[in-house]
mmCIF file as gemmi writes it, N, C-alpha and C atoms, coordinates in Angstrom:
data_model
loop_
_atom_site.group_PDB
_atom_site.id
_atom_site.type_symbol
_atom_site.label_atom_id
_atom_site.label_alt_id
_atom_site.label_comp_id
_atom_site.label_asym_id
_atom_site.label_entity_id
_atom_site.label_seq_id
_atom_site.pdbx_PDB_ins_code
_atom_site.Cartn_x
_atom_site.Cartn_y
_atom_site.Cartn_z
_atom_site.occupancy
_atom_site.B_iso_or_equiv
_atom_site.pdbx_formal_charge
_atom_site.auth_seq_id
_atom_site.auth_asym_id
_atom_site.pdbx_PDB_model_num
ATOM 1 N N . MET Axp A 1 ? 10.071 -10.015 45.085 1 0 ? 1 A 1
ATOM 2 C CA . MET Axp A 1 ? 9.885 -10.769 43.921 1 0 ? 1 A 1
ATOM 3 C C . MET Axp A 1 ? 11.278 -10.753 43.256 1 0 ? 1 A 1
ATOM 4 N N . SER Axp A 2 ? 11.692 -11.85 42.767 1 0 ? 2 A 1
ATOM 5 C CA . SER Axp A 2 ? 13.064 -11.73 42.036 1 0 ? 2 A 1
ATOM 6 C C . SER Axp A 2 ? 12.932 -11.272 40.622 1 0 ? 2 A 1
ATOM 7 N N . LYS Axp A 3 ? 14.084 -10.959 40.1 1 0 ? 3 A 1
ATOM 8 C CA . LYS Axp A 3 ? 14.173 -10.352 38.703 1 0 ? 3 A 1
ATOM 9 C C . LYS Axp A 3 ? 13.514 -11.41 37.717 1 0 ? 3 A 1
ATOM 10 N N . LEU Axp A 4 ? 13.662 -12.698 37.853 1 0 ? 4 A 1
ATOM 11 C CA . LEU Axp A 4 ? 13.195 -13.813 37.025 1 0 ? 4 A 1
ATOM 12 C C . LEU Axp A 4 ? 11.622 -13.717 37.244 1 0 ? 4 A 1
ATOM 13 N N . ASP Axp A 5 ? 11.141 -13.571 38.315 1 0 ? 5 A 1
ATOM 14 C CA . ASP Axp A 5 ? 9.626 -13.527 38.575 1 0 ? 5 A 1
ATOM 15 C C . ASP Axp A 5 ? 9.021 -12.333 37.903 1 0 ? 5 A 1
ATOM 16 N N . GLU Axp A 6 ? 9.766 -11.217 37.959 1 0 ? 6 A 1
ATOM 17 C CA . GLU Axp A 6 ? 9.216 -9.934 37.307 1 0 ? 6 A 1
ATOM 18 C C . GLU Axp A 6 ? 9.179 -10.139 35.805 1 0 ? 6 A 1
ATOM 19 N N . GLY Axp A 7 ? 10.136 -10.865 35.266 1 0 ? 7 A 1
ATOM 20 C CA . GLY Axp A 7 ? 10.112 -10.955 33.796 1 0 ? 7 A 1
ATOM 21 C C . GLY Axp A 7 ? 9.035 -11.82 33.232 1 0 ? 7 A 1
ATOM 22 N N . LYS Axp A 8 ? 8.617 -12.945 34.23 1 0 ? 8 A 1
ATOM 23 C CA . LYS Axp A 8 ? 7.529 -13.758 33.855 1 0 ? 8 A 1
ATOM 24 C C . LYS Axp A 8 ? 6.132 -13.032 33.993 1 0 ? 8 A 1
ATOM 25 N N . SER Axp A 9 ? 5.921 -12.308 34.923 1 0 ? 9 A 1
ATOM 26 C CA . SER Axp A 9 ? 4.734 -11.541 35.228 1 0 ? 9 A 1
ATOM 27 C C . SER Axp A 9 ? 4.556 -10.448 34.146 1 0 ? 9 A 1
ATOM 28 N N . ASN Axp A 10 ? 5.774 -9.887 33.779 1 0 ? 10 A 1
ATOM 29 C CA . ASN Axp A 10 ? 5.783 -8.831 32.607 1 0 ? 10 A 1
ATOM 30 C C . ASN Axp A 10 ? 5.346 -9.522 31.341 1 0 ? 10 A 1
ATOM 31 N N . SER Axp A 11 ? 5.964 -10.659 31.113 1 0 ? 11 A 1
ATOM 32 C CA . SER Axp A 11 ? 5.643 -11.326 29.849 1 0 ? 11 A 1
ATOM 33 C C . SER Axp A 11 ? 4.128 -11.772 29.671 1 0 ? 11 A 1
ATOM 34 N N . TYR Axp A 12 ? 3.661 -12.202 30.886 1 0 ? 12 A 1
ATOM 35 C CA . TYR Axp A 12 ? 2.202 -12.574 30.884 1 0 ? 12 A 1
ATOM 36 C C . TYR Axp A 12 ? 1.249 -11.273 30.635 1 0 ? 12 A 1
ATOM 37 N N . SER Axp A 13 ? 1.651 -10.259 31.233 1 0 ? 13 A 1
ATOM 38 C CA . SER Axp A 13 ? 0.929 -8.989 31.035 1 0 ? 13 A 1
ATOM 39 C C . SER Axp A 13 ? 1.013 -8.583 29.591 1 0 ? 13 A 1
ATOM 40 N N . LYS Axp A 14 ? 2.159 -8.691 28.861 1 0 ? 14 A 1
ATOM 41 C CA . LYS Axp A 14 ? 2.319 -8.372 27.522 1 0 ? 14 A 1
ATOM 42 C C . LYS Axp A 14 ? 1.393 -9.315 26.657 1 0 ? 14 A 1
ATOM 43 N N . ASN Axp A 15 ? 1.365 -10.582 26.977 1 0 ? 15 A 1
ATOM 44 C CA . ASN Axp A 15 ? 0.514 -11.578 26.215 1 0 ? 15 A 1
ATOM 45 C C . ASN Axp A 15 ? -1.026 -11.157 26.4 1 0 ? 15 A 1
ATOM 46 N N . ALA Axp A 16 ? -1.366 -10.775 27.643 1 0 ? 16 A 1
ATOM 47 C CA . ALA Axp A 16 ? -2.795 -10.517 27.88 1 0 ? 16 A 1
ATOM 48 C C . ALA Axp A 16 ? -3.106 -9.166 27.192 1 0 ? 16 A 1
ATOM 49 N N . ILE Axp A 17 ? -2.276 -8.163 27.084 1 0 ? 17 A 1
ATOM 50 C CA . ILE Axp A 17 ? -2.387 -6.92 26.488 1 0 ? 17 A 1
ATOM 51 C C . ILE Axp A 17 ? -2.602 -7.21 24.916 1 0 ? 17 A 1
ATOM 52 N N . GLU Axp A 18 ? -1.69 -8.035 24.37 1 0 ? 18 A 1
ATOM 53 C CA . GLU Axp A 18 ? -1.796 -8.4 22.925 1 0 ? 18 A 1
ATOM 54 C C . GLU Axp A 18 ? -3.143 -8.969 22.637 1 0 ? 18 A 1
ATOM 55 N N . LYS Axp A 19 ? -3.497 -9.966 23.36 1 0 ? 19 A 1
ATOM 56 C CA . LYS Axp A 19 ? -4.943 -10.581 23.114 1 0 ? 19 A 1
ATOM 57 C C . LYS Axp A 19 ? -5.952 -9.518 23.192 1 0 ? 19 A 1
ATOM 58 N N . GLU Axp A 20 ? -6.068 -8.604 24.204 1 0 ? 20 A 1
ATOM 59 C CA . GLU Axp A 20 ? -7.019 -7.602 24.264 1 0 ? 20 A 1
ATOM 60 C C . GLU Axp A 20 ? -7.041 -6.662 23.095 1 0 ? 20 A 1
ATOM 61 N N . LEU Axp A 21 ? -5.835 -6.391 22.652 1 0 ? 21 A 1
ATOM 62 C CA . LEU Axp A 21 ? -5.632 -5.522 21.451 1 0 ? 21 A 1
ATOM 63 C C . LEU Axp A 21 ? -6.204 -6.207 20.229 1 0 ? 21 A 1
ATOM 64 N N . GLY Axp A 22 ? -6.022 -7.494 20.086 1 0 ? 22 A 1
ATOM 65 C CA . GLY Axp A 22 ? -6.638 -8.163 19.028 1 0 ? 22 A 1
ATOM 66 C C . GLY Axp A 22 ? -8.108 -8.247 19.037 1 0 ? 22 A 1
ATOM 67 N N . PHE Axp A 23 ? -8.651 -8.379 20.217 1 0 ? 23 A 1
ATOM 68 C CA . PHE Axp A 23 ? -10.148 -8.243 20.367 1 0 ? 23 A 1
ATOM 69 C C . PHE Axp A 23 ? -10.702 -6.862 19.943 1 0 ? 23 A 1
ATOM 70 N N . ILE Axp A 24 ? -10.047 -5.882 20.348 1 0 ? 24 A 1
ATOM 71 C CA . ILE Axp A 24 ? -10.388 -4.426 20.008 1 0 ? 24 A 1
ATOM 72 C C . ILE Axp A 24 ? -10.277 -4.315 18.504 1 0 ? 24 A 1
ATOM 73 N N . ARG Axp A 25 ? -9.317 -4.811 17.952 1 0 ? 25 A 1
ATOM 74 C CA . ARG Axp A 25 ? -9.105 -4.716 16.476 1 0 ? 25 A 1
ATOM 75 C C . ARG Axp A 25 ? -10.142 -5.398 15.758 1 0 ? 25 A 1
ATOM 76 N N . LYS Axp A 26 ? -10.607 -6.506 16.214 1 0 ? 26 A 1
ATOM 77 C CA . LYS Axp A 26 ? -11.743 -7.269 15.475 1 0 ? 26 A 1
ATOM 78 C C . LYS Axp A 26 ? -13.001 -6.49 15.672 1 0 ? 26 A 1
ATOM 79 N N . LEU Axp A 27 ? -13.208 -6.011 16.817 1 0 ? 27 A 1
ATOM 80 C CA . LEU Axp A 27 ? -14.522 -5.262 17.053 1 0 ? 27 A 1
ATOM 81 C C . LEU Axp A 27 ? -14.502 -3.956 16.184 1 0 ? 27 A 1
ATOM 82 N N . MET Axp A 28 ? -13.463 -3.242 16.114 1 0 ? 28 A 1
ATOM 83 C CA . MET Axp A 28 ? -13.374 -2.081 15.234 1 0 ? 28 A 1
ATOM 84 C C . MET Axp A 28 ? -13.58 -2.394 13.831 1 0 ? 28 A 1
ATOM 85 N N . ILE Axp A 29 ? -13.026 -3.464 13.389 1 0 ? 29 A 1
ATOM 86 C CA . ILE Axp A 29 ? -13.401 -4.012 11.854 1 0 ? 29 A 1
ATOM 87 C C . ILE Axp A 29 ? -14.693 -4.333 11.755 1 0 ? 29 A 1
ATOM 88 N N . LEU Axp A 30 ? -15.398 -4.893 12.73 1 0 ? 30 A 1
ATOM 89 C CA . LEU Axp A 30 ? -16.865 -5.387 12.647 1 0 ? 30 A 1
ATOM 90 C C . LEU Axp A 30 ? -17.663 -3.968 12.536 1 0 ? 30 A 1
ATOM 91 N N . TRP Axp A 31 ? -17.268 -3.117 13.405 1 0 ? 31 A 1
ATOM 92 C CA . TRP Axp A 31 ? -17.892 -1.711 13.444 1 0 ? 31 A 1
ATOM 93 C C . TRP Axp A 31 ? -17.884 -1.146 12.036 1 0 ? 31 A 1
ATOM 94 N N . LEU Axp A 32 ? -16.721 -1.129 11.441 1 0 ? 32 A 1
ATOM 95 C CA . LEU Axp A 32 ? -16.488 -0.462 10.129 1 0 ? 32 A 1
ATOM 96 C C . LEU Axp A 32 ? -17.386 -1.163 9.009 1 0 ? 32 A 1
ATOM 97 N N . ILE Axp A 33 ? -17.38 -2.515 9.068 1 0 ? 33 A 1
ATOM 98 C CA . ILE Axp A 33 ? -18.24 -3.222 8.164 1 0 ? 33 A 1
ATOM 99 C C . ILE Axp A 33 ? -19.684 -2.916 8.374 1 0 ? 33 A 1
ATOM 100 N N . LYS Axp A 34 ? -20.189 -2.757 9.553 1 0 ? 34 A 1
ATOM 101 C CA . LYS Axp A 34 ? -21.509 -2.491 9.786 1 0 ? 34 A 1
ATOM 102 C C . LYS Axp A 34 ? -21.814 -1.051 9.429 1 0 ? 34 A 1
ATOM 103 N N . ALA Axp A 35 ? -20.891 -0.202 9.451 1 0 ? 35 A 1
ATOM 104 C CA . ALA Axp A 35 ? -20.97 1.145 9.052 1 0 ? 35 A 1
ATOM 105 C C . ALA Axp A 35 ? -20.916 1.372 7.458 1 0 ? 35 A 1
ATOM 106 N N . GLY Axp A 36 ? -20.616 0.315 6.745 1 0 ? 36 A 1
ATOM 107 C CA . GLY Axp A 36 ? -20.624 0.319 5.32 1 0 ? 36 A 1
ATOM 108 C C . GLY Axp A 36 ? -19.226 0.364 4.582 1 0 ? 36 A 1
ATOM 109 N N . ALA Axp A 37 ? -18.157 0.323 5.403 1 0 ? 37 A 1
ATOM 110 C CA . ALA Axp A 37 ? -16.817 0.14 4.736 1 0 ? 37 A 1
ATOM 111 C C . ALA Axp A 37 ? -16.648 -1.149 4.026 1 0 ? 37 A 1
ATOM 112 N N . THR Axp A 38 ? -15.956 -1.149 3 1 0 ? 38 A 1
ATOM 113 C CA . THR Axp A 38 ? -15.622 -2.355 2.205 1 0 ? 38 A 1
ATOM 114 C C . THR Axp A 38 ? -14.469 -3.021 2.735 1 0 ? 38 A 1
ATOM 115 N N . GLN Axp A 39 ? -14.362 -4.404 2.429 1 0 ? 39 A 1
ATOM 116 C CA . GLN Axp A 39 ? -13.152 -4.971 2.965 1 0 ? 39 A 1
ATOM 117 C C . GLN Axp A 39 ? -11.933 -4.449 2.283 1 0 ? 39 A 1
ATOM 118 N N . ASP Axp A 40 ? -12.067 -4.007 1.052 1 0 ? 40 A 1
ATOM 119 C CA . ASP Axp A 40 ? -10.98 -3.376 0.274 1 0 ? 40 A 1
ATOM 120 C C . ASP Axp A 40 ? -10.4 -2.077 1.058 1 0 ? 40 A 1
ATOM 121 N N . GLU Axp A 41 ? -11.347 -1.332 1.551 1 0 ? 41 A 1
ATOM 122 C CA . GLU Axp A 41 ? -11.052 0.004 2.293 1 0 ? 41 A 1
ATOM 123 C C . GLU Axp A 41 ? -10.325 -0.365 3.51 1 0 ? 41 A 1
ATOM 124 N N . ILE Axp A 42 ? -10.933 -1.375 4.248 1 0 ? 42 A 1
ATOM 125 C CA . ILE Axp A 42 ? -10.385 -1.71 5.55 1 0 ? 42 A 1
ATOM 126 C C . ILE Axp A 42 ? -8.98 -2.362 5.352 1 0 ? 42 A 1
ATOM 127 N N . GLY Axp A 43 ? -8.774 -3.215 4.401 1 0 ? 43 A 1
ATOM 128 C CA . GLY Axp A 43 ? -7.526 -3.828 4.02 1 0 ? 43 A 1
ATOM 129 C C . GLY Axp A 43 ? -6.477 -2.74 3.646 1 0 ? 43 A 1
ATOM 130 N N . ALA Axp A 44 ? -6.92 -1.67 2.889 1 0 ? 44 A 1
ATOM 131 C CA . ALA Axp A 44 ? -5.883 -0.631 2.569 1 0 ? 44 A 1
ATOM 132 C C . ALA Axp A 44 ? -5.445 0.141 3.674 1 0 ? 44 A 1
ATOM 133 N N . ALA Axp A 45 ? -6.486 0.373 4.629 1 0 ? 45 A 1
ATOM 134 C CA . ALA Axp A 45 ? -6.113 1.149 5.838 1 0 ? 45 A 1
ATOM 135 C C . ALA Axp A 45 ? -5.198 0.384 6.73 1 0 ? 45 A 1
ATOM 136 N N . LEU Axp A 46 ? -5.331 -0.953 6.874 1 0 ? 46 A 1
ATOM 137 C CA . LEU Axp A 46 ? -4.52 -1.864 7.646 1 0 ? 46 A 1
ATOM 138 C C . LEU Axp A 46 ? -3.164 -2.186 7.019 1 0 ? 46 A 1
ATOM 139 N N . GLY Axp A 47 ? -3.106 -2.027 5.655 1 0 ? 47 A 1
ATOM 140 C CA . GLY Axp A 47 ? -2.003 -2.555 4.976 1 0 ? 47 A 1
ATOM 141 C C . GLY Axp A 47 ? -1.973 -4.02 4.733 1 0 ? 47 A 1
ATOM 142 N N . ILE Axp A 48 ? -3.185 -4.695 4.584 1 0 ? 48 A 1
ATOM 143 C CA . ILE Axp A 48 ? -3.28 -6.049 4.378 1 0 ? 48 A 1
ATOM 144 C C . ILE Axp A 48 ? -4.362 -6.334 3.156 1 0 ? 48 A 1
ATOM 145 N N . ASP Axp A 49 ? -4.286 -7.455 2.732 1 0 ? 49 A 1
ATOM 146 C CA . ASP Axp A 49 ? -5.235 -7.883 1.53 1 0 ? 49 A 1
ATOM 147 C C . ASP Axp A 49 ? -6.602 -8.033 2.051 1 0 ? 49 A 1
ATOM 148 N N . ARG Axp A 50 ? -7.567 -7.751 1.235 1 0 ? 50 A 1
ATOM 149 C CA . ARG Axp A 50 ? -9.077 -7.836 1.73 1 0 ? 50 A 1
ATOM 150 C C . ARG Axp A 50 ? -9.428 -9.261 2.068 1 0 ? 50 A 1
ATOM 151 N N . SER Axp A 51 ? -8.647 -10.33 1.577 1 0 ? 51 A 1
ATOM 152 C CA . SER Axp A 51 ? -8.919 -11.704 1.955 1 0 ? 51 A 1
ATOM 153 C C . SER Axp A 51 ? -8.592 -11.877 3.429 1 0 ? 51 A 1
ATOM 154 N N . GLN Axp A 52 ? -7.547 -11.249 3.875 1 0 ? 52 A 1
ATOM 155 C CA . GLN Axp A 52 ? -7.309 -11.381 5.423 1 0 ? 52 A 1
ATOM 156 C C . GLN Axp A 52 ? -8.364 -10.741 6.24 1 0 ? 52 A 1
ATOM 157 N N . VAL Axp A 53 ? -8.952 -9.636 5.775 1 0 ? 53 A 1
ATOM 158 C CA . VAL Axp A 53 ? -10.081 -9.005 6.431 1 0 ? 53 A 1
ATOM 159 C C . VAL Axp A 53 ? -11.227 -10.027 6.48 1 0 ? 53 A 1
ATOM 160 N N . SER Axp A 54 ? -11.469 -10.611 5.331 1 0 ? 54 A 1
ATOM 161 C CA . SER Axp A 54 ? -12.58 -11.658 5.268 1 0 ? 54 A 1
ATOM 162 C C . SER Axp A 54 ? -12.398 -12.734 6.212 1 0 ? 54 A 1
ATOM 163 N N . ARG Axp A 55 ? -11.117 -13.179 6.269 1 0 ? 55 A 1
ATOM 164 C CA . ARG Axp A 55 ? -10.852 -14.43 7.157 1 0 ? 55 A 1
ATOM 165 C C . ARG Axp A 55 ? -10.959 -14.076 8.724 1 0 ? 55 A 1
ATOM 166 N N . MET Axp A 56 ? -10.81 -12.741 9.07 1 0 ? 56 A 1
ATOM 167 C CA . MET Axp A 56 ? -10.904 -12.373 10.422 1 0 ? 56 A 1
ATOM 168 C C . MET Axp A 56 ? -12.371 -12.628 10.983 1 0 ? 56 A 1
ATOM 169 N N . LEU Axp A 57 ? -13.298 -12.363 10.196 1 0 ? 57 A 1
ATOM 170 C CA . LEU Axp A 57 ? -14.756 -12.534 10.649 1 0 ? 57 A 1
ATOM 171 C C . LEU Axp A 57 ? -15.39 -13.616 9.805 1 0 ? 57 A 1
ATOM 172 N N . GLN Axp A 58 ? -14.596 -14.729 9.357 1 0 ? 58 A 1
ATOM 173 C CA . GLN Axp A 58 ? -15.132 -15.708 8.573 1 0 ? 58 A 1
ATOM 174 C C . GLN Axp A 58 ? -16.407 -16.403 9.113 1 0 ? 58 A 1
ATOM 175 N N . GLY Axp A 59 ? -17.343 -16.636 8.172 1 0 ? 59 A 1
ATOM 176 C CA . GLY Axp A 59 ? -18.496 -17.38 8.519 1 0 ? 59 A 1
ATOM 177 C C . GLY Axp A 59 ? -19.53 -16.533 9.337 1 0 ? 59 A 1
ATOM 178 N N . LYS Axp A 60 ? -19.476 -15.324 9.457 1 0 ? 60 A 1
ATOM 179 C CA . LYS Axp A 60 ? -20.339 -14.599 10.108 1 0 ? 60 A 1
ATOM 180 C C . LYS Axp A 60 ? -21.179 -13.6 9.216 1 0 ? 60 A 1
ATOM 181 N N . LYS Axp A 61 ? -22.436 -13.715 9.392 1 0 ? 61 A 1
ATOM 182 C CA . LYS Axp A 61 ? -23.452 -12.787 8.593 1 0 ? 61 A 1
ATOM 183 C C . LYS Axp A 61 ? -23.465 -11.502 9.38 1 0 ? 61 A 1
ATOM 184 N N . ILE Axp A 62 ? -23.042 -10.455 8.726 1 0 ? 62 A 1
ATOM 185 C CA . ILE Axp A 62 ? -22.988 -9.165 9.452 1 0 ? 62 A 1
ATOM 186 C C . ILE Axp A 62 ? -23.907 -8.158 8.615 1 0 ? 62 A 1
ATOM 187 N N . LYS Axp A 63 ? -24.954 -7.683 9.478 1 0 ? 63 A 1
ATOM 188 C CA . LYS Axp A 63 ? -25.842 -6.761 8.803 1 0 ? 63 A 1
ATOM 189 C C . LYS Axp A 63 ? -25.272 -5.305 9 1 0 ? 63 A 1
ATOM 190 N N . LYS Axp A 64 ? -25.584 -4.405 7.932 1 0 ? 64 A 1
ATOM 191 C CA . LYS Axp A 64 ? -25.269 -3.066 8.197 1 0 ? 64 A 1
ATOM 192 C C . LYS Axp A 64 ? -26.112 -2.474 9.227 1 0 ? 64 A 1
ATOM 193 N N . PHE Axp A 65 ? -25.654 -1.321 9.688 1 0 ? 65 A 1
ATOM 194 C CA . PHE Axp A 65 ? -26.438 -0.619 10.764 1 0 ? 65 A 1
ATOM 195 C C . PHE Axp A 65 ? -27.964 -0.27 10.243 1 0 ? 65 A 1
ATOM 196 N N . ASN Axp A 66 ? -28.132 0.04 8.983 1 0 ? 66 A 1
ATOM 197 C CA . ASN Axp A 66 ? -29.402 0.528 8.446 1 0 ? 66 A 1
ATOM 198 C C . ASN Axp A 66 ? -30.357 -0.622 7.993 1 0 ? 66 A 1
ATOM 199 N N . GLU Axp A 67 ? -29.74 -1.969 8.022 1 0 ? 67 A 1
ATOM 200 C CA . GLU Axp A 67 ? -30.57 -3.156 7.592 1 0 ? 67 A 1
ATOM 201 C C . GLU Axp A 67 ? -31.507 -3.512 8.631 1 0 ? 67 A 1
ATOM 202 N N . THR Axp A 68 ? -32.567 -4.117 8.192 1 0 ? 68 A 1
ATOM 203 C CA . THR Axp A 68 ? -33.512 -4.705 9.169 1 0 ? 68 A 1
ATOM 204 C C . THR Axp A 68 ? -33.547 -6.117 8.947 1 0 ? 68 A 1
ATOM 205 N N . LYS Axp A 69 ? -34.205 -6.842 9.885 1 0 ? 69 A 1
ATOM 206 C CA . LYS Axp A 69 ? -34.298 -8.293 9.797 1 0 ? 69 A 1
ATOM 207 C C . LYS Axp A 69 ? -34.92 -8.798 8.491 1 0 ? 69 A 1
């Protein structure tokens, strides 16, 4: 494999890793919301505004762990 090919596969791997980390981040935020954390608390921990937290899971009805149907 040439140096050029190595750079392309390395870049692809980096993009795949970034995508997976994004999924993990969203799942962790979902878990925190279900556990009862507020958007303000999550935003403060991430250093972002609560509105950005809201947009990450926009349009989704999320029940807390202790809620029933």
